[in-house]
C-alpha positions in Angstrom: -7.8 17.5 7.0 -10.2 16.5 9.8 -10.9 20.2 10.5 -11.8 20.7 6.9 -14.3 17.9 7.0 -15.9 19.2 10.2 -15.9 22.9 9.2 -19.2 22.4 7.2 -21.3 19.5 8.6 -24.3 20.3 6.5 -22.4 19.5 3.3 -22.1 15.7 3.4 -19.6 14.0 1.2 -21.0 11.9 -1.7 -21.6 8.1 -1.2 -18.6 7.1 -3.3 -16.3 9.3 -1.3 -17.5 7.9 2.0 -17.1 4.3 0.7 -13.6 5.1 -0.5 -12.7 6.6 2.9 -14.1 3.5 4.7 -12.1 1.3 2.4 -8.9 3.3 3.0 -9.5 3.1 6.7 -10.0 -0.7 6.5 -6.9 -1.1 4.3 -4.8 1.0 6.7 -6.0 -1.1 9.7 -5.2 -4.3 7.8 -1.8 -2.9 6.9 -1.1 -1.9 10.5 -2.1 -5.3 11.9 0.0 -7.0 9.2 3.0 -4.9 10.1 2.6 -5.8 13.8 2.4 -9.5 13.0 5.4 -9.2 10.7 7.4 -7.4 13.4 6.4 -10.2 15.9 7.4 -12.9 13.4 10.7 -11.2 12.6 11.4 -10.6 16.3 10.6 -14.2 17.3 12.3 -15.7 14.3 
């Protein structure tokens, strides 16, 4: 997937797609942090 995006750098994705990708990345980061916190709480508790 990353290779596909990098194969043609002159063709930039539209603004909505970039915003959606940034939102997905933030959501994934929040989800990962939440899972780590949940594991810590479950492990301690």
